N, C-alpha and C positions, 0 to 999 in steps of 0.2 A: 355421625349416622343417627338416624332418629331411633329413639326408644320405642319398642313394639310392645303393647300391652294387649294381651288376647284373653276375651272373656269366653269361657267355656264350661259347659256344663251340659251332659247329653241328656237330663230328664226333662228339663224345660220348666217354667213354672216357678222361678226362683226369683224373680224380679231382676234377672241377668241383664236385659237390654235397659232398664231404668237405671240400673247402678252403672252400666257402661255409659249412659248419657250423662249421668251427673258426674262421673270421673273425668269424661272428656270434656265437659263444661268447666267443671272446676280448674282445669289445666288451663283452658282459654282464658278464664277469669283471673289467673295469675300470671299471665303475660305470656304463655307459651303457644306456638304454632301448633294446632292438632288437627290432624286429618283423620277422616273416619271411614271404615269399610264393613259393609254388612254382608256377611256371607250366608245369611239365610235367604236364599233366592226366591224362597216361597213366601214366607210371612213376613220379613223386611221390617220389623218393628223397630231396630235401631234406625235404620234407613228413614223410615216414615217419620220417626220422632224429629230427627234433624231436619227432614224436609217440612215438616210442620213449623219447626223453629224459624227456618230462612222465610217462609210465608208470614208469619206473624211479625218478624222483624220488618220486612220490607211494608205490609201493609199498615202498620203503627209507626214506621219511621223511627224505629228504635236504634239507640248505640249501645248495643251490648256486645261482648265478647263472645266468640262461636265457635266451635269446630267447624270444618267443612266435609262433606261428603264426596267421595268419587265413586264409580261404579266400575265394576271390573270391566277393562277393556275387550272389546271383541278382537277375535283372534283368527287368521286365515288358516285353517286346518291344513293347507299346502305347506305352510311354513314350519309345521312340527318336525322334530327330529325322530328317527325310528323309536319306538316305544315311547315317545314323550306324552305326557298326560296334558290335554288343552286345559285343563282346570289349574295345574300347576303354572303353566305358562301363564295365564289370564292373573293369578294371583300373584305371581312373580313380577310382572310387569306393572301392576298397581302399586305394589309395595316399592319398587323402584322409583315409580312417579314420585309417590308421597315422601319418599327419603329424602328428595332433594328440596323439600318445600317444608318440611315438618320437625319440629323437636320430638313430638310424640306422634303415634300411629295406634289406633284403637281399633282393634278387630273385633267384631261381634260374632261367635259362631252359632250356628243352628244348634237347636236342643236335640240333636240326634248326630249319628256317626255318618260323617261324610267325607270323601275325599280332602274337599277344601278345608274341612275343619281339622283334619289330620295334618295337613301340611302347615296350616296357619299355627298350630300348637308347635312345631317345631321351629317357628320363626321368632316365637315369645321370648323377648326379655324378662316380661312378667307374665305371669299367668294368674288370672283371677278366677277361682270357681265359686260363685255364690251357690249357696244351697239353702234349702229351707231347714230351720233348726228341729228337726225330728228323725226318728230312725225311719220312718218312711221313705226318706230321702239318703239315709246315710249309705245304703247299697250303692249309690253312686261312686262311693269310695272304696268300700270294702263288703265283702261278705261276712256275716257276722252269725253267731250262733243266737237263736232266739230265745233261749232260755238264760243262758250266762252272759249273753253279750260279748262273748270271747270273740277276736277277729280271726277268722278263718283264712283268710287271703285276700289279695287285693281285688279289685273290680275289674272289667275288661276297659272302662276309662282310665284308672291308674295305670294299667298296664300300657296302655297308650300313650300316657304323659311319660312314663318311663322310657319306651321307645324314642319318643322325641328327645329326650335327654341324650340318649345315645347317639342319635344323629347329629346334635349339637356338638357333642364331645368330639366325634370323629371329623366333624368339620373345623374345630379349634375354636368353637365359640363359648362364649362365658355362660355357665349353667343357667336354668330357668329359676326365677325366685317366684315359686309356686305359694300362691296365698289362698286359702280356703275362707270364705266369708260366712259366718253363721246369719245368713240373711232372713228377712221376714220373721223376725223374734215375735213370738206370740205370748200368750198369757198361759200356757200350759204350766203344769205343777212344777216347782223348783226341783223337786226331784228328778222329773224327765231332763230338765235343762242341765243339770249336774252330771247325770248319766251321760249325755251327750257331749257335755265337756271332756268327761274323763276319757270317753271313747275316742273323740277326735285328737286329745292330746296323744294317747297311746299311739294311734295312727300316724300323727304327724313324724313321730320318732321313726317310725317303721318304714314309711315311704317318701319322708322328705317334704314336707310343706309347712308352712305358717299358718296358724289359725287368728283369724282377726274379726272383730264385731262389723256386722254389715248394718243393713238398713232396715229398720221395723217397717211391717206393714201399716201403711198409714192412707188415708183417703186422698191426700194430697197429690200424691204421684199419678193417681187416676184422673184427676182433676187437671194436671199438668199437661198431660200427653198431647192433647189436642192443639194446644198451643206451642207444644214443643218446648215450653219453658222449663227451667229447675227451680230449686230451691233458692239459688243464688240469685233470681232473677226477680223475686217477688216485688221488690221495691221497686224495680223498672217497670213493673206491671202495674204500678200504682197502688201496691199494699202498703200503707203507712206504719200500721203496728202488725208485728207477728204473733201469733197466739202461742200458746206454750207448745203445741204439737210442732207448730213449724220451727220455733227455736230448737227444740229436742232434735228434730229431724236435720236441722244445719249442724248440730253438734255432733252427730252420728257422722255426718258427711266429712266434716273437719277430723273427726278422731280415725276415719278411713284414710284421709288422703295422707294424714301423719304415719299412719300405720304402713301403708305402702312403702313410703321412704323413697320415693321415685328420685333420680338423680337431678340434681339442679332445680328442684322444686321446694320451696319454703311456702308453708301454708299460714297464710296471714289474712284469711277472709273469716 
């Protein structure tokens, strides 16, 4: 069976789709068959990134490894059972299709709570939640006291993940490996970074996730999107010498892939 990696964050603006694309492409570069699904039916950032990639590969006749994208299939409403949700059926059919063809399925969820996102979380073998490294976004995971930074309770999103874990347990499936990425690390004061680190470590023990370093904010990511290329494709694009920023970004991706510790994946790029 394919290993399902779900990217979820209900706040948006955390570099989620960019990270999903780089993880999916890294797996393809490492020789794995990777299928992608974009459940953000409105913005489709992940889907457009993959479409841009296929366009560039075709136009430049490039020989680079790539994930492939499928859309949710259309379902005849007349075939639905009593109280069956059409989006549940569409997602189930897409995953069943990819499961026969892939080693990994990468699913990018919208930056909001939807039925599709909720179901996708229950399918996740690995759940990756990128978040901006600031207390502005910390309430994605928990409610905190503004004065003391004391954790007052889990957020709606964390409760949804807990519910997804319960559904998987009832179905006899292995637990979700939940990884929270400290993404878009900026130049904020070290005091704030330390406070964030302490708060995330404390919360991770309470609600059960791993904390991992993510991807820094870099101009290169905005430049790569129109071509659909990633950090691993720069030399194929004709870049002979990588600058310090690009090398640092590749190291961040390498560290992330190692931290994810996905089954059967040996990180050697």
